[in-house]
N, C-alpha and C positions, 0 to 999 in steps of 0.2 A: 557591576554597572551595565556591562553589555547585556547580561541576562535580562535585567528589568527593561532595558530599552527594546530588546527583541520581543519581550512579552507584550509591551505596549504596541509595538509595530504590528504584530500578527493579530492582536485583538482588533485594532483599528482596521486592518485589512479585511478581516472577516466581516465586520459591520458594514464597511463600505462596499463589499462585494455584492451584497443584495441589491443596492441601488445601482451599482455599476452595470449589472446584467441588463436592466431595463433602460437605463439612460443611454446605453450604447447598442440597444436592440440585439442583445445576445440571448434573449429569452428562448429562441428556437433551439438553442443547444440542450435545453431540457428534454427535447424529444428523443435524443440519443439514449439516455438512461431509461426513459419510458419505454422505448422500443426494446431495449435489452430486457427489461422486466417482463414485458409481454411475451417475448421469446422464451425466457426462462420459465415463466408460469405455464404456458401451454405446452412447450416442449418438455419441461421437467415432469409434468404430470404423465406424459406419454412414455417417456424414456427413463429419466433418472429415478423417479419414485418406484417405478416397476422394477428397476434393477436393484434398488435397495431392498425391496420386499423379497426378492429372490435370493439375495446374498445371505449365505449361511454364516452368521456371526458366532453361532454356538461352538463351531470348531475352534475358533480363536479364543473365545471366552473360557472354554474348558481348559485351556493351556496345555493340552495334550500334544505337545510339539513332536515328541518322539513317535507316537502312534501315527500322527498325521504324515510324517515323513515316510514311515514304513508302509502305510496304506496307499498314499497317493504319489509318493516320490518327491524328490527335492524340487523338481520343476513346478509341480502344482502348489507346493508349499510356498515357493517364491512368489508365484502369481497371486496366491491368497494374501500374502503379506503386502504386495504392491497395491492390491485392491483396497486393503484395509487402510494403508497409509494415504492413498488417494482420497478415500471417503473422509478420513480424518481431516485432511487439509481443506477439502471443499466445505465441510461442515463448520470447522473452527476458524478457518482463515478465508472466508468468502470475500472480504474486502480486497484481498490480493487477486482473486479471480476476476472481480469487477475491474480492478486496475488494469489487468492484462487485456481484458476484452475492450476496455475503453481507451487504450493507448492511442489509436488513430484519431479519436475524437479529442482527447485531452491534449495531444500534441498541437492540434490546430487551435484549440481554445487558448492555451497558454501563449502561443505565438501571436494570436489576435490581441490578447490582453497587453502583451509587451508592446505591440505596435501602437495601440491606442494611447498607452501611457507615455512611452518614450519616443515613438516614431521609428523604433528599430524594425527593420524589414530585411530579412534574409531571402535571397532568391530561392524560391521553393519549387524545385523541379520534382518530377515523380521519383527520380532516383534518390534525391535528398530526403523526400518524404518517407520513402521506404527505409532509408538509413536511420532516420530519426525514430521510426517505429521500432526497428530492430534494436537500437541502442536502449530505448526506454524499456523494452521488454526484457532485455538482458539485466538491466539494473533491478527491475521488479523481481525477477526470478532470483537474482543474487540476494536481494534483501529478504525474500521469503526463506531461502535456504539458511541464511545467517540467523534469521528470526527463530527458525526451528532448532538450530544448533544451540543458540543461547538459552532457549526455553528448556531444551533437553538437559543442558548442563545444570541449570538452576533446579530442575525437578530431581535430578540425580543427587545434588547436594542437599536438597530439601528432604528427600527420602531418607538419606543417611542420617540427617539430623533428627528426623522424626523417630527413626528406629533407636537412636542412641538415647533420646529423651522420652521415649514411649508416648509420642504424640500420635493419636489414632488416625487423623486425617489431615488433608490440606488446610492450611491456615489462610487468613485474610492476606497475610504477607505474600503468600504464593500467588494469589490472584492479582494483587497489586503489581508485583514484579512482572508477571506474564503480560499483563495489559501494558505496562510501561515499556517493555521491550517492543511490543507491537506498535505503540505510538511512535517510537523513534523511527522504525523502518518504514512505516506508512508515510510519515512526514518526509523522510529522505526521498522516497519514490516520487512524491509530488514536487518537491523542490528541484529535483534533478532535471525536470523539463526545461527550466530556465537556465540553470548553470551549464547544462550541456549546449543549449542553443547559443549562449553567449561565448562559447568556445573554451570554457575552462578545462584544464587538463583533468584527467581522471583523479589524480592526487588531490587537486583542489576541490573537485566535485565531492570527494569523500570527506575532505576536511571541513567544507562549508557547513553541513548539517550538524557536525559535532561542535564547531566553534559557536554557532548560533543555535544552540540546542533548545532555547526557549521557543523559537519559531518552529523548530522540527517537532517538538513534543506536542505543542498546542494544535498545530494543523493536523498532525497525525491523530490526536485524540478526537478532534472535531470530526474528521473523516470517518474514523472507525466506529465511534460511539453513535454516530447518526444512523448506523445500520440497525440500531436497536429500535428505532422508530417504526411504528406499525405500517402495514400495507405498502412497504417499499418506498415510502416518502423520503426516508433518510438517504436511500441510495440515489434518488433523483436529485435531492438538494445537495448532498455532500459532493457528488461527482462534479458538479458544476462549480459550486461555491468554493470548495477546497482548492480546485485548480486555479481559479482566479485569485483567491486570497494568497496562496503560496507564491504565485507569480508576483503579485503586488509587494508582498513582504520581502521577497528576494531582491527585487529591483531597488527597494528602499535601502537595503543593506549595501548594494553596490555603490550607492551615493556616499556612504560614510565609512566603508571598510576598504582601505587601499590595498589590503592583502590580496583581494580578488579583482577589484576594478582597475588596479594598476599592474596586474600581472601581464606578462608579454603576450599571453594567448587570449586575453579578454577582448571581446568584440564590442566596440562602442557603437551607440546608435548612429 
């Protein structure tokens, strides 16, 4: 029953978020992801793409690990591995990169949404703002790390299964599981802005996304799948809308779930 209620909650929140942006004159928040895209586009062409073109993938692709160690030494081999992992994360988990860069902006937007809906206002000093940014960044990095760990475990089990049953390549099940894991942790990262601001303990902040998994999965799916839209439109839309919708849905849960709203650490409006 909670699952279906949460699904209805987050879908309504997503729909209302579009009107909410313009009704409360929050449209200027779209300029933040637009500026990010401009920086990534022009800066990326000058720096990142040039770096990728110069990176020697053949050394890794040939899997000649022993020869690589003997010729270049352990240090160079380690550096090459770190570079490859970094590129893998940037290419395959770009929504996390955007989340990290947009933390200062999303912190303000979520707080603004909370204030408009409930009247909740926390004294925002520069020190508190920096603390909020640091906390959100740690949660996002934690979620990225756990996401990679769970995907690695699944791929290991999947590889063993394919070898045992002579399945030549990845199945649709692999793709679905990998995306589903990502949906959960993307949603977790977005929800945490509100649960942290309202003073929930770390234990309850971790418990919330799992108990209300319908909200977590759907907002995470909306946020990450929007990145598939062309010309960066998905990044612009999802960064703003997902932040507002996750805040709306989380605040709605606080009205009905005493586990969180009546906990001793919860901050009332």
